[in-house]
PDB file of N, CA, C and O in Angstrom, chain B, residues numbered from 101:
ATOM      1  N   MET B 101     -11.852 -19.518  -0.758  1.00  0.00           N
ATOM      2  CA  MET B 101     -11.912 -20.976  -0.637  1.00  0.00           C
ATOM      3  C   MET B 101     -12.203 -21.356   0.688  1.00  0.00           C
ATOM      4  O   MET B 101     -12.183 -20.303   1.326  1.00  0.00           O
ATOM      5  N   VAL B 102     -12.451 -22.247   1.411  1.00  0.00           N
ATOM      6  CA  VAL B 102     -12.625 -22.913   2.451  1.00  0.00           C
ATOM      7  C   VAL B 102     -11.713 -24.436   2.567  1.00  0.00           C
ATOM      8  O   VAL B 102     -11.785 -25.327   1.721  1.00  0.00           O
ATOM      9  N   LYS B 103     -10.941 -24.481   3.696  1.00  0.00           N
ATOM     10  CA  LYS B 103     -10.656 -25.392   3.851  1.00  0.00           C
ATOM     11  C   LYS B 103     -10.459 -26.434   5.000  1.00  0.00           C
ATOM     12  O   LYS B 103      -9.887 -25.808   5.892  1.00  0.00           O
ATOM     13  N   SER B 104     -10.614 -27.444   5.319  1.00  0.00           N
ATOM     14  CA  SER B 104     -10.413 -27.725   6.978  1.00  0.00           C
ATOM     15  C   SER B 104      -9.363 -27.519   7.870  1.00  0.00           C
ATOM     16  O   SER B 104      -8.542 -26.959   7.143  1.00  0.00           O
ATOM     17  N   LEU B 105      -8.813 -27.616   9.063  1.00  0.00           N
ATOM     18  CA  LEU B 105      -7.853 -27.328   9.427  1.00  0.00           C
ATOM     19  C   LEU B 105      -6.938 -28.524   9.529  1.00  0.00           C
ATOM     20  O   LEU B 105      -5.934 -28.132  10.122  1.00  0.00           O
ATOM     21  N   ARG B 106      -6.833 -29.681   9.254  1.00  0.00           N
ATOM     22  CA  ARG B 106      -6.326 -30.732   8.646  1.00  0.00           C
ATOM     23  C   ARG B 106      -5.648 -30.490   7.324  1.00  0.00           C
ATOM     24  O   ARG B 106      -4.508 -30.053   7.170  1.00  0.00           O
ATOM     25  N   GLU B 107      -6.426 -30.800   6.485  1.00  0.00           N
ATOM     26  CA  GLU B 107      -6.397 -30.449   4.623  1.00  0.00           C
ATOM     27  C   GLU B 107      -5.436 -28.971   4.843  1.00  0.00           C
ATOM     28  O   GLU B 107      -4.399 -29.018   4.183  1.00  0.00           O
ATOM     29  N   SER B 108      -5.611 -27.692   5.650  1.00  0.00           N
ATOM     30  CA  SER B 108      -4.471 -26.970   5.615  1.00  0.00           C
ATOM     31  C   SER B 108      -3.324 -27.230   6.191  1.00  0.00           C
ATOM     32  O   SER B 108      -2.358 -26.920   5.495  1.00  0.00           O
ATOM     33  N   LYS B 109      -3.068 -27.712   7.266  1.00  0.00           N
ATOM     34  CA  LYS B 109      -1.804 -28.051   7.860  1.00  0.00           C
ATOM     35  C   LYS B 109      -1.034 -29.228   6.645  1.00  0.00           C
ATOM     36  O   LYS B 109       0.133 -29.101   6.276  1.00  0.00           O
ATOM     37  N   ALA B 110      -1.770 -30.109   6.260  1.00  0.00           N
ATOM     38  CA  ALA B 110      -1.184 -30.835   5.037  1.00  0.00           C
ATOM     39  C   ALA B 110      -0.776 -29.799   4.008  1.00  0.00           C
ATOM     40  O   ALA B 110       0.347 -30.029   3.559  1.00  0.00           O
ATOM     41  N   LYS B 111      -1.290 -28.861   3.569  1.00  0.00           N
ATOM     42  CA  LYS B 111      -0.831 -27.860   2.289  1.00  0.00           C
ATOM     43  C   LYS B 111      -0.971 -26.746   2.558  1.00  0.00           C
ATOM     44  O   LYS B 111      -1.521 -25.914   1.836  1.00  0.00           O
ATOM     45  N   LEU B 112      -0.425 -26.523   3.801  1.00  0.00           N
ATOM     46  CA  LEU B 112      -0.233 -24.786   3.834  1.00  0.00           C
ATOM     47  C   LEU B 112       0.636 -24.246   2.739  1.00  0.00           C
ATOM     48  O   LEU B 112       0.293 -23.312   2.013  1.00  0.00           O
ATOM     49  N   SER B 113       1.456 -24.702   2.679  1.00  0.00           N
ATOM     50  CA  SER B 113       2.565 -23.949   1.522  1.00  0.00           C
ATOM     51  C   SER B 113       2.153 -23.273   0.567  1.00  0.00           C
ATOM     52  O   SER B 113       2.511 -22.191   0.103  1.00  0.00           O
ATOM     53  N   GLU B 114       1.041 -24.290   0.188  1.00  0.00           N
ATOM     54  CA  GLU B 114      -0.058 -24.582  -0.971  1.00  0.00           C
ATOM     55  C   GLU B 114      -1.301 -23.423  -1.139  1.00  0.00           C
ATOM     56  O   GLU B 114      -1.757 -22.887  -2.149  1.00  0.00           O
ATOM     57  N   LEU B 115      -1.672 -23.268   0.429  1.00  0.00           N
ATOM     58  CA  LEU B 115      -2.650 -22.309   0.779  1.00  0.00           C
ATOM     59  C   LEU B 115      -1.809 -20.554   0.743  1.00  0.00           C
ATOM     60  O   LEU B 115      -2.329 -19.566   0.225  1.00  0.00           O
ATOM     61  N   VAL B 116      -0.764 -20.572   1.270  1.00  0.00           N
ATOM     62  CA  VAL B 116      -0.049 -19.032   1.807  1.00  0.00           C
ATOM     63  C   VAL B 116       0.263 -18.591   0.162  1.00  0.00           C
ATOM     64  O   VAL B 116       0.258 -17.431  -0.249  1.00  0.00           O
ATOM     65  N   ASP B 117       0.615 -20.183  -0.909  1.00  0.00           N
ATOM     66  CA  ASP B 117       0.775 -19.276  -2.520  1.00  0.00           C
ATOM     67  C   ASP B 117      -0.645 -18.578  -2.929  1.00  0.00           C
ATOM     68  O   ASP B 117      -0.748 -17.434  -3.373  1.00  0.00           O
ATOM     69  N   LEU B 118      -1.678 -19.454  -2.703  1.00  0.00           N
ATOM     70  CA  LEU B 118      -2.610 -18.510  -2.907  1.00  0.00           C
ATOM     71  C   LEU B 118      -3.612 -17.054  -2.381  1.00  0.00           C
ATOM     72  O   LEU B 118      -4.273 -16.141  -2.875  1.00  0.00           O
ATOM     73  N   ALA B 119      -3.267 -17.483  -1.315  1.00  0.00           N
ATOM     74  CA  ALA B 119      -3.567 -15.815  -0.212  1.00  0.00           C
ATOM     75  C   ALA B 119      -2.382 -14.882  -0.771  1.00  0.00           C
ATOM     76  O   ALA B 119      -2.645 -13.681  -0.714  1.00  0.00           O
ATOM     77  N   SER B 120      -1.259 -15.184  -1.244  1.00  0.00           N
ATOM     78  CA  SER B 120      -0.157 -14.240  -1.632  1.00  0.00           C
ATOM     79  C   SER B 120      -1.094 -13.797  -2.862  1.00  0.00           C
ATOM     80  O   SER B 120      -1.801 -12.834  -2.566  1.00  0.00           O
ATOM     81  N   ARG B 121      -1.260 -14.264  -4.142  1.00  0.00           N
ATOM     82  CA  ARG B 121      -1.775 -14.035  -5.285  1.00  0.00           C
ATOM     83  C   ARG B 121      -3.580 -13.299  -5.054  1.00  0.00           C
ATOM     84  O   ARG B 121      -4.281 -12.874  -5.972  1.00  0.00           O
ATOM     85  N   GLY B 122      -3.918 -13.341  -3.711  1.00  0.00           N
ATOM     86  CA  GLY B 122      -5.204 -12.438  -3.620  1.00  0.00           C
ATOM     87  C   GLY B 122      -6.493 -12.973  -2.763  1.00  0.00           C
ATOM     88  O   GLY B 122      -7.376 -12.434  -2.096  1.00  0.00           O
ATOM     89  N   GLU B 123      -6.080 -14.560  -3.194  1.00  0.00           N
ATOM     90  CA  GLU B 123      -7.274 -15.211  -3.100  1.00  0.00           C
ATOM     91  C   GLU B 123      -6.757 -15.412  -1.134  1.00  0.00           C
ATOM     92  O   GLU B 123      -5.714 -15.397  -0.480  1.00  0.00           O
ATOM     93  N   ASP B 124      -8.969 -15.670  -0.751  1.00  0.00           N
ATOM     94  CA  ASP B 124      -8.982 -15.434   0.834  1.00  0.00           C
ATOM     95  C   ASP B 124      -8.704 -17.133   0.935  1.00  0.00           C
ATOM     96  O   ASP B 124      -8.700 -17.717  -0.149  1.00  0.00           O
ATOM     97  N   VAL B 125      -8.527 -17.760   1.876  1.00  0.00           N
ATOM     98  CA  VAL B 125      -8.664 -19.133   2.022  1.00  0.00           C
ATOM     99  C   VAL B 125      -9.585 -18.778   3.609  1.00  0.00           C
ATOM    100  O   VAL B 125      -9.218 -17.926   4.418  1.00  0.00           O
ATOM    101  N   LEU B 126     -10.672 -19.552   3.748  1.00  0.00           N
ATOM    102  CA  LEU B 126     -11.020 -19.595   5.131  1.00  0.00           C
ATOM    103  C   LEU B 126     -10.740 -21.456   6.004  1.00  0.00           C
ATOM    104  O   LEU B 126     -11.176 -22.523   5.572  1.00  0.00           O
ATOM    105  N   ILE B 127     -10.134 -21.295   6.913  1.00  0.00           N
ATOM    106  CA  ILE B 127     -10.154 -22.192   7.755  1.00  0.00           C
ATOM    107  C   ILE B 127     -10.966 -22.376   8.707  1.00  0.00           C
ATOM    108  O   ILE B 127     -11.371 -21.673   9.633  1.00  0.00           O
ATOM    109  N   SER B 128     -11.285 -24.152   8.118  1.00  0.00           N
ATOM    110  CA  SER B 128     -12.725 -24.375   9.704  1.00  0.00           C
ATOM    111  C   SER B 128     -12.302 -25.493  10.423  1.00  0.00           C
ATOM    112  O   SER B 128     -11.529 -26.371  10.039  1.00  0.00           O
ATOM    113  N   VAL B 129     -12.809 -25.401  11.385  1.00  0.00           N
ATOM    114  CA  VAL B 129     -12.324 -26.994  12.673  1.00  0.00           C
ATOM    115  C   VAL B 129     -13.814 -26.957  13.016  1.00  0.00           C
ATOM    116  O   VAL B 129     -14.498 -25.995  13.364  1.00  0.00           O
ATOM    117  N   ARG B 130     -14.207 -28.453  12.802  1.00  0.00           N
ATOM    118  CA  ARG B 130     -15.294 -28.829  13.004  1.00  0.00           C
ATOM    119  C   ARG B 130     -16.845 -28.348  11.925  1.00  0.00           C
ATOM    120  O   ARG B 130     -18.028 -28.565  12.187  1.00  0.00           O
ATOM    121  N   GLY B 131     -16.360 -27.785  10.937  1.00  0.00           N
ATOM    122  CA  GLY B 131     -17.885 -27.462   9.865  1.00  0.00           C
ATOM    123  C   GLY B 131     -17.265 -25.865  10.045  1.00  0.00           C
ATOM    124  O   GLY B 131     -16.734 -25.327   9.073  1.00  0.00           O
ATOM    125  N   LYS B 132     -17.363 -25.218  11.237  1.00  0.00           N
ATOM    126  CA  LYS B 132     -17.012 -24.160  11.337  1.00  0.00           C
ATOM    127  C   LYS B 132     -15.874 -22.739  11.472  1.00  0.00           C
ATOM    128  O   LYS B 132     -15.115 -22.474  12.404  1.00  0.00           O
ATOM    129  N   VAL B 133     -16.062 -22.111  10.382  1.00  0.00           N
ATOM    130  CA  VAL B 133     -15.121 -21.072   9.844  1.00  0.00           C
ATOM    131  C   VAL B 133     -14.307 -20.416  11.063  1.00  0.00           C
ATOM    132  O   VAL B 133     -14.849 -19.750  11.946  1.00  0.00           O
ATOM    133  N   LYS B 134     -12.550 -20.771  10.973  1.00  0.00           N
ATOM    134  CA  LYS B 134     -12.001 -20.247  12.321  1.00  0.00           C
ATOM    135  C   LYS B 134     -11.489 -18.934  12.102  1.00  0.00           C
ATOM    136  O   LYS B 134     -11.545 -17.925  12.806  1.00  0.00           O
ATOM    137  N   ALA B 135     -10.811 -19.219  10.617  1.00  0.00           N
ATOM    138  CA  ALA B 135      -9.566 -18.350  10.551  1.00  0.00           C
ATOM    139  C   ALA B 135      -9.620 -18.308   8.988  1.00  0.00           C
ATOM    140  O   ALA B 135     -10.021 -19.194   8.234  1.00  0.00           O
ATOM    141  N   ARG B 136      -9.069 -16.942   8.644  1.00  0.00           N
ATOM    142  CA  ARG B 136      -8.784 -16.831   7.449  1.00  0.00           C
ATOM    143  C   ARG B 136      -7.201 -16.414   7.121  1.00  0.00           C
ATOM    144  O   ARG B 136      -6.517 -15.779   7.923  1.00  0.00           O
ATOM    145  N   LEU B 137      -6.662 -16.927   5.649  1.00  0.00           N
ATOM    146  CA  LEU B 137      -5.699 -16.712   5.659  1.00  0.00           C
ATOM    147  C   LEU B 137      -5.329 -15.629   4.191  1.00  0.00           C
ATOM    148  O   LEU B 137      -5.630 -15.834   3.015  1.00  0.00           O
ATOM    149  N   THR B 138      -4.744 -14.713   4.668  1.00  0.00           N
ATOM    150  CA  THR B 138      -5.001 -13.488   3.569  1.00  0.00           C
ATOM    151  C   THR B 138      -3.893 -12.938   3.005  1.00  0.00           C
ATOM    152  O   THR B 138      -3.173 -12.619   3.952  1.00  0.00           O
ATOM    153  N   GLY B 139      -3.215 -12.574   1.699  1.00  0.00           N
ATOM    154  CA  GLY B 139      -2.486 -12.225   1.389  1.00  0.00           C
ATOM    155  C   GLY B 139      -1.992 -10.845   2.267  1.00  0.00           C
ATOM    156  O   GLY B 139      -2.816 -10.255   2.966  1.00  0.00           O
ATOM    157  N   VAL B 140      -0.618 -10.397   2.174  1.00  0.00           N
ATOM    158  CA  VAL B 140      -0.354  -9.022   2.858  1.00  0.00           C
ATOM    159  C   VAL B 140      -0.752  -7.968   1.670  1.00  0.00           C
ATOM    160  O   VAL B 140      -0.957  -8.120   0.466  1.00  0.00           O
ATOM    161  N   GLN B 141      -0.767  -7.058   2.367  1.00  0.00           N
ATOM    162  CA  GLN B 141      -0.677  -5.245   1.413  1.00  0.00           C
ATOM    163  C   GLN B 141       0.853  -5.214   0.897  1.00  0.00           C
ATOM    164  O   GLN B 141       1.456  -6.199   1.322  1.00  0.00           O
ATOM    165  N   MET B 142       1.293  -4.747   0.460  1.00  0.00           N
ATOM    166  CA  MET B 142       2.748  -4.776   0.358  1.00  0.00           C
ATOM    167  C   MET B 142       3.188  -2.747   0.299  1.00  0.00           C
ATOM    168  O   MET B 142       2.619  -1.927  -0.421  1.00  0.00           O
ATOM    169  N   PRO B 143       4.004  -2.544   1.014  1.00  0.00           N
ATOM    170  CA  PRO B 143       4.112  -0.678   1.382  1.00  0.00           C
ATOM    171  C   PRO B 143       4.773  -0.170  -0.094  1.00  0.00           C
ATOM    172  O   PRO B 143       5.290  -0.940  -0.903  1.00  0.00           O
ATOM    173  N   LEU B 144       4.676   0.921  -0.222  1.00  0.00           N
ATOM    174  CA  LEU B 144       4.647   1.580  -1.696  1.00  0.00           C
ATOM    175  C   LEU B 144       6.118   1.630  -1.664  1.00  0.00           C
ATOM    176  O   LEU B 144       6.607   2.026  -0.606  1.00  0.00           O
ATOM    177  N   PRO B 145       7.048   1.253  -2.771  1.00  0.00           N
ATOM    178  CA  PRO B 145       8.440   1.684  -2.665  1.00  0.00           C
ATOM    179  C   PRO B 145       9.222   2.575  -2.259  1.00  0.00           C
ATOM    180  O   PRO B 145       8.998   3.706  -2.689  1.00  0.00           O
ATOM    181  N   ALA B 146       9.971   2.455  -1.649  1.00  0.00           N
ATOM    182  CA  ALA B 146      11.254   3.595  -1.341  1.00  0.00           C
ATOM    183  C   ALA B 146      11.059   4.702  -2.017  1.00  0.00           C
ATOM    184  O   ALA B 146      10.811   5.816  -1.556  1.00  0.00           O
ATOM    185  N   THR B 147      11.181   4.363  -3.197  1.00  0.00           N
ATOM    186  CA  THR B 147      11.597   4.923  -4.216  1.00  0.00           C
ATOM    187  C   THR B 147      10.219   6.542  -4.680  1.00  0.00           C
ATOM    188  O   THR B 147      10.328   7.643  -5.221  1.00  0.00           O
ATOM    189  N   THR B 148       9.247   5.847  -4.144  1.00  0.00           N
ATOM    190  CA  THR B 148       8.068   6.740  -4.185  1.00  0.00           C
ATOM    191  C   THR B 148       8.276   8.292  -3.403  1.00  0.00           C
ATOM    192  O   THR B 148       8.151   9.364  -3.997  1.00  0.00           O
ATOM    193  N   GLY B 149       8.571   8.166  -2.145  1.00  0.00           N
ATOM    194  CA  GLY B 149       8.833   8.950  -1.130  1.00  0.00           C
ATOM    195  C   GLY B 149      10.383  10.199  -2.063  1.00  0.00           C
ATOM    196  O   GLY B 149      10.416  11.428  -2.003  1.00  0.00           O
ATOM    197  N   ALA B 150      11.058   9.593  -2.546  1.00  0.00           N
ATOM    198  CA  ALA B 150      12.021  10.291  -3.115  1.00  0.00           C
ATOM    199  C   ALA B 150      12.062  11.227  -4.223  1.00  0.00           C
ATOM    200  O   ALA B 150      12.676  12.244  -4.545  1.00  0.00           O
ATOM    201  N   LYS B 151      10.764  10.133  -4.864  1.00  0.00           N
ATOM    202  CA  LYS B 151      10.138  11.245  -6.256  1.00  0.00           C
ATOM    203  C   LYS B 151       9.347  12.394  -5.972  1.00  0.00           C
ATOM    204  O   LYS B 151       9.492  13.542  -6.391  1.00  0.00           O
ATOM    205  N   TRP B 152       8.282  11.814  -5.016  1.00  0.00           N
ATOM    206  CA  TRP B 152       7.398  12.892  -4.556  1.00  0.00           C
ATOM    207  C   TRP B 152       8.433  14.302  -4.262  1.00  0.00           C
ATOM    208  O   TRP B 152       8.083  15.446  -4.551  1.00  0.00           O
ATOM    209  N   ALA B 153       9.934  13.899  -3.549  1.00  0.00           N
ATOM    210  CA  ALA B 153      10.727  14.770  -2.717  1.00  0.00           C
ATOM    211  C   ALA B 153      11.216  15.440  -4.018  1.00  0.00           C
ATOM    212  O   ALA B 153      10.990  16.649  -3.948  1.00  0.00           O
ATOM    213  N   ARG B 154      11.625  15.198  -4.823  1.00  0.00           N
ATOM    214  CA  ARG B 154      12.460  15.713  -6.042  1.00  0.00           C
ATOM    215  C   ARG B 154      11.262  16.744  -6.995  1.00  0.00           C
ATOM    216  O   ARG B 154      11.508  17.708  -7.720  1.00  0.00           O
ATOM    217  N   GLU B 155       9.914  16.101  -6.654  1.00  0.00           N
ATOM    218  CA  GLU B 155       9.007  17.008  -7.216  1.00  0.00           C
ATOM    219  C   GLU B 155       8.831  18.343  -6.676  1.00  0.00           C
ATOM    220  O   GLU B 155       9.025  19.343  -7.367  1.00  0.00           O
ATOM    221  N   LEU B 156       8.503  18.384  -5.570  1.00  0.00           N
ATOM    222  CA  LEU B 156       8.350  19.198  -4.372  1.00  0.00           C
ATOM    223  C   LEU B 156       9.758  20.061  -4.882  1.00  0.00           C
ATOM    224  O   LEU B 156       9.802  20.994  -5.684  1.00  0.00           O
ATOM    225  N   ARG B 157      10.757  19.490  -4.217  1.00  0.00           N
ATOM    226  CA  ARG B 157      12.696  20.773  -4.966  1.00  0.00           C
ATOM    227  C   ARG B 157      12.100  21.768  -5.948  1.00  0.00           C
ATOM    228  O   ARG B 157      11.816  22.960  -5.827  1.00  0.00           O
ATOM    229  N   GLY B 158      11.975  20.713  -7.189  1.00  0.00           N
ATOM    230  CA  GLY B 158      11.366  21.062  -8.499  1.00  0.00           C
ATOM    231  C   GLY B 158      10.004  22.708  -8.723  1.00  0.00           C
ATOM    232  O   GLY B 158      10.032  23.790  -9.308  1.00  0.00           O
ATOM    233  N   LEU B 159       8.889  21.851  -7.741  1.00  0.00           N
ATOM    234  CA  LEU B 159       7.788  23.009  -7.746  1.00  0.00           C
ATOM    235  C   LEU B 159       8.294  24.132  -7.023  1.00  0.00           C
ATOM    236  O   LEU B 159       7.903  25.254  -7.345  1.00  0.00           O
ATOM    237  N   HIS B 160       9.318  23.946  -5.851  1.00  0.00           N
ATOM    238  CA  HIS B 160      10.012  25.088  -5.032  1.00  0.00           C
ATOM    239  C   HIS B 160      10.898  25.912  -5.883  1.00  0.00           C
ATOM    240  O   HIS B 160      10.671  27.121  -5.914  1.00  0.00           O
ATOM    241  N   ARG B 161      11.569  25.581  -6.359  1.00  0.00           N
ATOM    242  CA  ARG B 161      12.340  26.238  -7.337  1.00  0.00           C
ATOM    243  C   ARG B 161      11.520  26.711  -8.808  1.00  0.00           C
ATOM    244  O   ARG B 161      12.283  27.035  -9.719  1.00  0.00           O
ATOM    245  N   ALA B 162      10.403  26.758  -9.030  1.00  0.00           N
ATOM    246  CA  ALA B 162       9.305  27.053  -9.954  1.00  0.00           C
ATOM    247  C   ALA B 162       8.659  28.175  -9.288  1.00  0.00           C
ATOM    248  O   ALA B 162       8.297  29.153  -9.943  1.00  0.00           O
ATOM    249  N   TYR B 163       8.520  28.112  -8.239  1.00  0.00           N
ATOM    250  CA  TYR B 163       7.707  28.825  -7.303  1.00  0.00           C
ATOM    251  C   TYR B 163       8.933  30.144  -6.908  1.00  0.00           C
ATOM    252  O   TYR B 163       8.608  31.325  -7.030  1.00  0.00           O
ATOM    253  N   SER B 164       9.990  29.839  -6.551  1.00  0.00           N
ATOM    254  CA  SER B 164      10.630  30.315  -5.850  1.00  0.00           C
ATOM    255  C   SER B 164      11.346  31.975  -6.799  1.00  0.00           C
ATOM    256  O   SER B 164      12.038  31.519  -7.709  1.00  0.00           O
ATOM    257  N   SER B 165      11.381  33.161  -6.850  1.00  0.00           N
ATOM    258  CA  SER B 165      11.991  33.800  -7.619  1.00  0.00           C
ATOM    259  C   SER B 165      13.131  34.509  -6.695  1.00  0.00           C
ATOM    260  O   SER B 165      13.269  35.728  -6.800  1.00  0.00           O
ATOM    261  N   GLY B 166      13.798  33.910  -5.960  1.00  0.00           N
ATOM    262  CA  GLY B 166      14.859  34.202  -4.936  1.00  0.00           C
ATOM    263  C   GLY B 166      14.942  35.066  -4.618  1.00  0.00           C
ATOM    264  O   GLY B 166      16.093  35.459  -4.429  1.00  0.00           O
ATOM    265  N   LYS B 167      13.742  36.052  -4.307  1.00  0.00           N
ATOM    266  CA  LYS B 167      13.914  37.139  -3.223  1.00  0.00           C
ATOM    267  C   LYS B 167      13.514  36.918  -2.190  1.00  0.00           C
ATOM    268  O   LYS B 167      14.098  37.100  -1.122  1.00  0.00           O
ATOM    269  N   ALA B 168      12.281  36.421  -2.397  1.00  0.00           N
ATOM    270  CA  ALA B 168      11.584  36.033  -1.299  1.00  0.00           C
ATOM    271  C   ALA B 168      11.107  34.606  -1.455  1.00  0.00           C
ATOM    272  O   ALA B 168      10.575  34.253  -2.507  1.00  0.00           O
ATOM    273  N   SER B 169      11.286  33.748  -0.410  1.00  0.00           N
ATOM    274  CA  SER B 169      11.268  32.707  -0.682  1.00  0.00           C
ATOM    275  C   SER B 169       9.648  32.094  -0.373  1.00  0.00           C
ATOM    276  O   SER B 169       8.972  32.308   0.633  1.00  0.00           O
ATOM    277  N   VAL B 170       9.178  31.039  -1.915  1.00  0.00           N
ATOM    278  CA  VAL B 170       7.722  30.616  -0.800  1.00  0.00           C
ATOM    279  C   VAL B 170       7.779  29.749  -0.211  1.00  0.00           C
ATOM    280  O   VAL B 170       8.809  29.113  -0.433  1.00  0.00           O
ATOM    281  N   SER B 171       7.053  29.270   0.615  1.00  0.00           N
ATOM    282  CA  SER B 171       6.608  28.412   1.476  1.00  0.00           C
ATOM    283  C   SER B 171       6.150  26.921   0.846  1.00  0.00           C
ATOM    284  O   SER B 171       5.358  26.841  -0.093  1.00  0.00           O
ATOM    285  N   ILE B 172       6.738  25.799   1.469  1.00  0.00           N
ATOM    286  CA  ILE B 172       6.018  24.697   1.378  1.00  0.00           C
ATOM    287  C   ILE B 172       4.652  24.871   1.208  1.00  0.00           C
ATOM    288  O   ILE B 172       4.153  24.739   0.090  1.00  0.00           O
ATOM    289  N   ASP B 173       3.856  25.205   2.375  1.00  0.00           N
ATOM    290  CA  ASP B 173       2.625  24.752   2.691  1.00  0.00           C
ATOM    291  C   ASP B 173       1.710  25.654   1.547  1.00  0.00           C
ATOM    292  O   ASP B 173       0.548  25.463   1.186  1.00  0.00           O
ATOM    293  N   GLN B 174       2.759  26.786   1.090  1.00  0.00           N
ATOM    294  CA  GLN B 174       1.867  27.725  -0.122  1.00  0.00           C
ATOM    295  C   GLN B 174       2.014  26.640  -1.416  1.00  0.00           C
ATOM    296  O   GLN B 174       1.052  26.516  -2.174  1.00  0.00           O
ATOM    297  N   ILE B 175       2.936  26.058  -1.585  1.00  0.00           N
ATOM    298  CA  ILE B 175       3.283  25.418  -3.123  1.00  0.00           C
ATOM    299  C   ILE B 175       2.112  23.902  -2.902  1.00  0.00           C
ATOM    300  O   ILE B 175       1.540  23.368  -3.852  1.00  0.00           O
ATOM    301  N   LEU B 176       2.004  23.529  -1.697  1.00  0.00           N
ATOM    302  CA  LEU B 176       1.261  22.653  -1.773  1.00  0.00           C
ATOM    303  C   LEU B 176      -0.291  23.032  -1.981  1.00  0.00           C
ATOM    304  O   LEU B 176      -0.925  22.294  -2.735  1.00  0.00           O
ATOM    305  N   SER B 177      -0.949  24.100  -1.390  1.00  0.00           N
ATOM    306  CA  SER B 177      -2.103  24.507  -1.133  1.00  0.00           C
ATOM    307  C   SER B 177      -2.632  24.771  -2.941  1.00  0.00           C
ATOM    308  O   SER B 177      -3.694  24.376  -3.422  1.00  0.00           O
ATOM    309  N   ALA B 178      -1.446  25.601  -3.729  1.00  0.00           N
ATOM    310  CA  ALA B 178      -1.565  26.038  -5.146  1.00  0.00           C
ATOM    311  C   ALA B 178      -1.994  24.592  -5.809  1.00  0.00           C
ATOM    312  O   ALA B 178      -2.943  24.359  -6.556  1.00  0.00           O
ATOM    313  N   GLN B 179      -0.945  23.656  -5.271  1.00  0.00           N
ATOM    314  CA  GLN B 179      -1.107  21.845  -5.914  1.00  0.00           C
ATOM    315  C   GLN B 179      -2.297  21.629  -5.861  1.00  0.00           C
ATOM    316  O   GLN B 179      -3.076  21.295  -6.754  1.00  0.00           O
ATOM    317  N   ARG B 180      -2.501  21.870  -4.508  1.00  0.00           N
ATOM    318  CA  ARG B 180      -3.950  20.897  -4.442  1.00  0.00           C
ATOM    319  C   ARG B 180      -5.014  22.224  -5.077  1.00  0.00           C
ATOM    320  O   ARG B 180      -6.085  21.705  -5.392  1.00  0.00           O
ATOM    321  N   ALA B 181      -5.025  23.255  -5.261  1.00  0.00           N
ATOM    322  CA  ALA B 181      -6.238  24.123  -6.055  1.00  0.00           C
ATOM    323  C   ALA B 181      -6.137  23.927  -7.054  1.00  0.00           C
ATOM    324  O   ALA B 181      -7.181  24.286  -7.597  1.00  0.00           O
ATOM    325  N   ASP B 182      -5.162  23.358  -8.066  1.00  0.00           N
ATOM    326  CA  ASP B 182      -4.944  23.404  -9.058  1.00  0.00           C
ATOM    327  C   ASP B 182      -5.743  21.512  -9.342  1.00  0.00           C
ATOM    328  O   ASP B 182      -6.423  21.235 -10.330  1.00  0.00           O
ATOM    329  N   ARG B 183      -5.513  20.832  -8.575  1.00  0.00           N
ATOM    330  CA  ARG B 183      -6.497  19.703  -8.742  1.00  0.00           C
ATOM    331  C   ARG B 183      -8.062  19.780  -8.697  1.00  0.00           C
ATOM    332  O   ARG B 183      -8.816  19.030  -9.318  1.00  0.00           O
ATOM    333  N   GLY B 184      -8.377  20.649  -7.991  1.00  0.00           N
ATOM    334  CA  GLY B 184      -9.788  20.609  -8.237  1.00  0.00           C
ATOM    335  C   GLY B 184     -10.474  20.958  -7.092  1.00  0.00           C
ATOM    336  O   GLY B 184     -11.705  20.985  -7.094  1.00  0.00           O
TER     337      GLY B 184
END
């Protein structure tokens, strides 16, 4: 969608809403596109890291015999090998 600068000023909140829903809004000055309004990529939720840490601890317990500890690097290498 292309809007003139004048129209963009008048309807900025509407254009921000469109951009937040994934539509790119191009803003033109005297018929030439000068700017683009886009939505932002939201970061992954913090729970993703916590979930990964829990899974890693579980894997560590599963691979650990109690006598000789398996390193995290060894666990990650094994997991990567399982993926193909």
